[in-house]
Each structure stands twice: as structure tokens, then as C-alpha cells.
C-alpha positions, -999 to 999 in steps of 0.1 A, spaced: -3 -2 2 15 33 -11 9 63 14 -7 95 4 16 124 -10 7 154 13 16 188 9 36 204 39 16 221 67 17 258 68 45 253 97 64 231 77 74 259 51 111 267 61 131 289 33 161 267 27 182 298 13 199 319 40 214 343 16 203 379 20 209 415 18 218 437 47 183 457 43 162 424 44 183 410 73 171 448 93 137 443 82 139 406 97 149 421 131 125 446 129 96 423 124 110 402 153 111 432 176 75 438 168 67 402 177 84 407 210 63 436 220 29 416 211 39 389 231 34 400 266 0 411 258 -9 380 240 4 359 269 -16 386 298 -49 378 276 -43 339 276 -37 340 317 -67 368 321 -91 342 300 -74 312 317 -91 324 349 -124 321 340 -117 282 339 -137 256 318 -110 257 292 -132 232 268 -160 255 260 -142 288 263 -137 299 229 -123 333 238 -94 314 256 -89 290 226 -84 319 200 -58 336 225 -38 304 227 -38 300 192 -28 335 185 0 331 212 14 301 194 14 318 162 33 349 180 58 321 193 62 300 159 68 334 140 95 346 165 112 308 163 113 309 126 128 344 126 153 339 150 162 309 132 166 328 101 184 355 116 210 332 132 217 315 98 217 345 76 245 349 52 249 387 45 255 393 8 284 415 3 284 433 -30 319 434 -48 323 449 -80 351 427 -96 338 421 -129 325 387 -122 289 378 -116 283 369 -80 254 368 -52 244 408 -49 257 417 -83 237 439 -106 241 426 -143 225 437 -175 218 409 -199 211 414 -234 185 389 -257 167 390 -289 142 407 -270 164 435 -259 185 445 -225 173 439 -190 189 448 -154 188 423 -128 201 420 -91 211 387 -81 198 378 -46 186 350 -23 152 333 -26 136 352 1 143 385 -17 134 373 -54 111 394 -74 117 392 -110 89 417 -122 111 443 -104 145 431 -116 154 410 -87 162 371 -92 174 344 -74 207 330 -76 188 295 -76 166 307 -105 176 293 -140 187 326 -153 207 337 -118 224 301 -118 239 309 -155 250 338 -147 270 332 -116 306 331 -124 308 348 -156 320 382 -167 307 409 -189 310 401 -224 303 362 -220 275 347 -235 255 322 -213 231 294 -223 200 296 -201 178 263 -200 142 275 -192 115 252 -194 131 230 -220 139 261 -242 176 270 -244 180 310 -246 214 326 -251 220 359 -232 249 380 -231 261 401 -203 270 435 -207 277 444 -171 
């Protein structure tokens, strides 16, 4: 008998890429500080509702407890990401690396990308992950190089301008 394949639960979604810019690191720190300020009030609310007794039918208590668990989990997740973060340092030595701003030229025209970690990827705004097909193909090359990018079975050649 084969076991059913299940999607990971909402608490199972942990980013595997620890590379991030200094700006993203500071945003995560600020988010953690906000949660630390929220936590005492949430814990107070749980304690206040616990005094009412009858936990099985006390919906307000159950909701407050769920909020507190959510805050605790979010804090643990952020602390883990901050403790394991690899801060990207931009080097302009002509080689495309994590943190580089790269302009590429295709048959359709040119486009500029910033190569960062998965957590910051936003292709519509020109920020791509170093694990994306284009980002992975560009890493390690120099200006003037032509690079083949394998995108969904189609091979596309791009030329690095900067």
C-alpha cells in the first residue's frame, strides 16, 4: 500500500536559502522586535481568560492561545533565519556573484537584474534568485560572456553587458 503524498503543513514551509541582503536582515530584525512587543499582551490575555475556567468551552481562551502560539512560532522562525543568515556583500570585481547587478541582452532587448537570495526574489522588479535558471547560469561569468539559459526545455542565449 502506498502512502498518500501530502503537501507540507503551513508550519513546514521553511526557506532553505539563507542568503540575504543587509536590508532584508534589518527588516527581519524589525519584524522580530514587533513580535516581541506583541507577545506579553497576548500572554496576558491568555492568562486572563484562563482564570475564567472551563477551557473546553471557552472559545475566547482557545483563540487567544492560538494567537500566542502563532506569535511564538513566528518568533522562532525569524530567530532561526537571523541566526543562520548569510549576509550578501556586493563586490564589483567584474565577476557575476550573489549581490551583483547585471545587465543582460537577449534578442528582445536588454534588462537589468540584481541577483539575491530566494527570500528576496521579485522578477517583476528585476530581482532574481541565484537559484533561478537565469541567476544560476550567470553566476561566475564576466561582462561580454554569452551564457546559455535552460528555461522550461527551451535554451536561450543571453549576453552579459555589465
